[in-house]
N, C-alpha and C positions, 0 to 999 in steps of 0.2 A: 504493500500499500504506500501511496505517496503521502508525504507530510509537508506542511507549509514551510517555506524557506525563510520567512521574514524574521524568525527568531533564531535562525541557525548560528548567527554570529554573536549571540548574547553570551557573555561569560556566565559562569555560575553565580548565583546570588552571593552577596558578601559573606554571609555567615557560614554556609557550606565551604566556601573557599578558605575561610579562616580555619575551620576544623581540619581541612586537608593540610594546611600549613603547620598547625601547631600540635594537633593531637598525636602524631607519631612520636612526639618528644615529651619527656617527663618535665613537669614544672620544676623550677629551681627553688621553689619556696611554697608556702601556703598560697593556693590560688586566690587571686583577687580579680574579679570580672569587671572590666572597664570598657567593654565593647558595645553591647547593645544598649540603645536608648530606652531602657525599660525602667521607669521611675520606681524607686524602692522606698520612698517616704510613705508614712502611714496614710492609708486612704481615709476619707471622711468617716466620722463616727456614725453618721446617719444611714450609711449604706445598708448594713445588716438589718436594722429595724424596718426600713422601707421595703426591702425585699421580702421580709417575713410577712409584713402586712399585705403584700400584693401577690403572694404565691399563686393565688387562683387565676391570675392573669396569664400564667403559662398554659392554661386550658383553652385559650382563645387565640385566634389569628390576630396579630397586632395591626394597627393602622399603618398602611404603607408609607405614608409621608411623615408620620409622627402624630402623637396625640395633640389635640388643641392646647392642652395645658403645657406640654413640653415646647411646642412652637411658641407659645406666649412667653415662656420663661426664657427661651433663646432671644426672642425679639427684645424682651426687657433688658437682657444682658448687653446686647449690642447697643441699645440706647444709652445704657449707663457707661459702658466702656468707651464707646466711640462717638456718642452724641449724634447718632444717626438713627432715623426711624426706618425700620425695614418691616414691611407688612408681612404677616405670617404666610400669605400665599407666595412669598418670594423666598421661603425657607423650606428645606427638607432635611429630615433627620437621616443620618448616615450610620450604617453598621461598620464604623471605623472610617476614617477619612481616606485611607488607601482605596477603599471601594469607591468612594465618591470621586477621587481624582481620576481613577481609571475610567469609570463610567461616564464622567463628564466629557472626556475626549471622544469616546464612542458616540455619545449623543450629539456632540457639537461640531466635530471636525468634518468639513465637507470632503467629497471625493476628489475635487480639484479646486485649485485657487488660481485665478488669472490663467485658466486653461492648462495649468501644470500641476504636478504633484504638490500637495500642501506641505508646508513646513510647520513643525512644532518646535519652538525655541525652548531651551532649558539651560540653566547654569551648569557648569562643569567644574567641580563635582556636583552631585545632585542626588535627590531621592529617586531610587531606581525605577519606581512605578511610572515616572514621567516618560521614560524612554520606551518601556514595554507598551504603554498605552498608545503612543504614537505609532509604533510598529504594528500594533494590532489593527489599526484602521488604515494601514498602507501609506501613512504620512512619512515624511522625512524628518527624523529627529536631527536638529542642529545643535551642537554642544558649544556653548560660548564660555570661554575661560572666566572663572570667578577667582581671581588670584589677588595677591597682595597689591599688584599694580593697579587693579581696578577696585580696591577696597573690598575684595572678596564678594563682589556682586557683579552679575554679568552686564556688560556694556552693549545692550541690544542696538543702541542707536548708531554704533560704529559699523554695522553690517551694510553691505551694498544694497542699493535700492532693489535690484532684481531679486534678492533674497527676501528682503522685507515685504515686497509685494506678494510673495507666495506665503507669507506667514498667516496661518489660521488661528493659532493659539500660542501663547507665551506663558511659561511658568516662572513664577518668582517665589522664593521662600524667604520670609523674614519674620523673626531672626533665622538666619541661614543655618541649615544642616548641611555640612558639618562645621562651618567656620564661626558661627555666632554673629555674623555681620547683620546689622540692622539697617534696613532701607529707610532713608529719610523721606519726609513728605515731599521734598523737591525731587528726589529720585523717582518716587512713585508717580508724581504729577507729570514728569517728563515721559515716563513710560506710558501713561494714559494718552498723552498727546501723540506719541508715536503710534499707539494702537489706533487712534482716530485717523491719523494721516494715512496709515497703510491698511486699515480695515481688518484688524484682528482683535481677538479677545484675550484678556489677561486673567490667568488663573493663579490666585494668590494662596499659597500654602502658609497659613498663619498658625500652625499647630503649636509653635513655641512662644506665642505672643505674650503669655502671662509669666514667663520666666525671663526677667530682665534685671539689669543692674542699676542704672541711673534713672531711667524714665520709661514709661510705657511706650512700646513701639507704636508708631503711626500705623493705622490699618488702611487697606486699599479702599474700603467703604467710605472712610472719612475723606480721603483725597477725591474720590469720584463724586461724592456729594458736593464738596467745595467747588469743584470745577463745573458742576452741572453736567457731568459726562453722561453719555448714553448708558443707562443701567445695564444694557445687554453686553457692554464691553467688559464688565468687572464681575468676576466670581471669586468668592472667598471661601475657604475651608478651615474649619476649626475642629478641635478634638478635646475630649475630657481626659485623654491618656496622660498628657503631660501636665495640663493645668490642674487636674484634680487627683493625680496619681491613680488613675483607674484604667490602665492599658487593657485589662481583661474585660472591661465593660463593653468595649467596642462601640463607643458612642461618639458621634460628632455631628456636624451639620454643614451644609452648603447654603450660601446665600447667592442669589443670582437675579438677573432681570426676568420679567414675566415670561418671555418667550423661551429663554434658555431653561428656565425652571420647568416650563411645560414639557419641553423635550426630555429633560433629565427625568422628570417624574414618569413620563410615558415609558421610557426605557426601564426604570425601576419596577414599574408594574408588571413587566414581563420577566425581567431577569434579575431583580434585586432580592435582597434578603432583609426584610424590615426587622427592626430592633424589637425583641420580645417586650411585652407590655410592662412586666416588672422592672426591666432595665430602663425603660423610658421613664418610669416613676423616679428611679434613682437619678437619672440624668436631669430630670426636672428640678429636683432638690439641689443638685450640684451647680447648675447654671444660676440658681437663685442665691447661692451662698458664696461670699467672698472671704470669710474668716479662714477657712482651710487653705485657700490659695495664698493668702498673705503669710500664714505660718510656714507653708512649704517654701515660698520664695525666700523667706529669711534663712532657711537652711542652705539654699543655693548661694545666697550672698556670703554666708560663712565659708562655703567651699570655694567660691571664687576668690575670696580674700586669701585663703590658704594657698590656692594655686599661684596667685601673685607673689606671695612670699617665697614659695618653693622655687619658682622660676625667675625670680628677680635677677636681672642681668643676663638672662639667656637671649642671645641674639636671635631675632626673628619671632620671639614670643609676643603675641598680642592677646590681651585680655579680651574675651568675647563680650559683645554688648548684650547678648541675650542667648536663650537656649541653654543647654547644659553640657556642651561639649568643649574640649580643648582641641585645637588644630595645631599640633606641635611639629615644628620643622625638624627633619632628620635627613640623613643622606639618602637612605632608601627605606621606604616604609615597611616592606616585607622583611628585610633583614633586621630592622629595628624591632619589629614585633616578635620575630622568632628569637632574637637574642634576649629580649626582655622576658619572654616566657621561660626560656631555658635557664636563665640565670636568677630570676626573681619570683616567677609565678604570676607576675602581673600580665593580664591579657588585654591587648588593645587591638584596634583595627587598622590595617594598612590603608592609607588614604587612597591608593590606587584602586582599591576595591569599590570605591564610591565614584569613580571617574571613568572617562573613556579616553582612549588614545585618539588624538586628532593631529594629523600630520606628523606622526611619530613622537608626539609629546603627550604625556599624561600629567595634568596639573596636580594630581593627588599623590604622585609617586614619592615626592620628597616630604611627606607628612604622615603622621599617625593621628587617628581620632581617639580621643580619650573621653569616656562618658563619666560625668560626675554624678552618678545616680545613687551610690551607696551612702551609708551614714557618713557624717563629716569625719569621724575618726578613721574609718576604713579608707575613705577617699584620701585623706592626708597621708596615711601610711603608704598607700599605693603610689601617690604622686612623688613622695620622697624616694621610694625604691626606684621609680622610673628615672627620676633625675639622676640619682647616684649611678645608675646603670648606664644610661645613654649619654649623659652630658658632663661626666667627670672622669 
């Protein structure tokens, strides 16, 4: 039997690759996992009681788009956080934002753009679902370097006009995974102007928006509203995984213009997996509460401060503006990760596993990604071992 060729050149997903690299070797100390972005702070206290009170909800099919109560809670949070009114018919609950990001491309990317193969823009390095979604619809993924030279954000405006005229969708992640760069209001405004000029949509992955150091990151909805932009040009994706330490809840949302939302909802009605009703009740409470978010953010602040002290004076070290990763410079990410594991037991992710080779260059090769998700004490111990192994 024949198989589709469009995924044939995809490397293995980052974590299977990491297991192939490290697992044949014994750790050089008590293992410390600093690889996957799985928050390990305490989940909110209200989760268990709400689940218990709503167990009967598992006996019914859940509403596909989200309960009215959950959609109202999300709309209320957007208004408080960004000062923007988003009607509930412009929102849809997601079974994890990865599902939403992937399906939005399927629902919205045209078969052609300007009579040619459409382009989907993404930063390089990037969250891997962006590329797979583009390939799934037969679009051309175009990887734009997000390096120190560009402030770790992609410079889409530097692309040639013939490429920009083929762009159907452009991804932006702020705070960025893995570098922690935060897009300014000016950056986002310029991106929306570019989208209007070349007729494409911006998909903003804002899953790390509530983990920040100095000030809350600007959201695309804020910028689009301030510009009076066409609401069909801006889609935003949020999650409770990072904000509320609930990665296993698999709950997020997408906000979009009416026509985009209609298309996304229609696809979801055929091919999606709506969030079970008891989990929607938990999500409703999570979006309505900020106390647990503030407490969790304080722990990240402590870990960021520890990282600044541990890596003080390290050439190339940049404290992230948001998110919970460090993007540390090394000579070779794979070699560094393997050495670190064999000598200390600290487990990190080679940056090249999050990037693509373009013109013989991989912008992640000279980095490792370090997740600050464990307790402050374990994180500080891991960072100290990492510094002493790789930088001294």
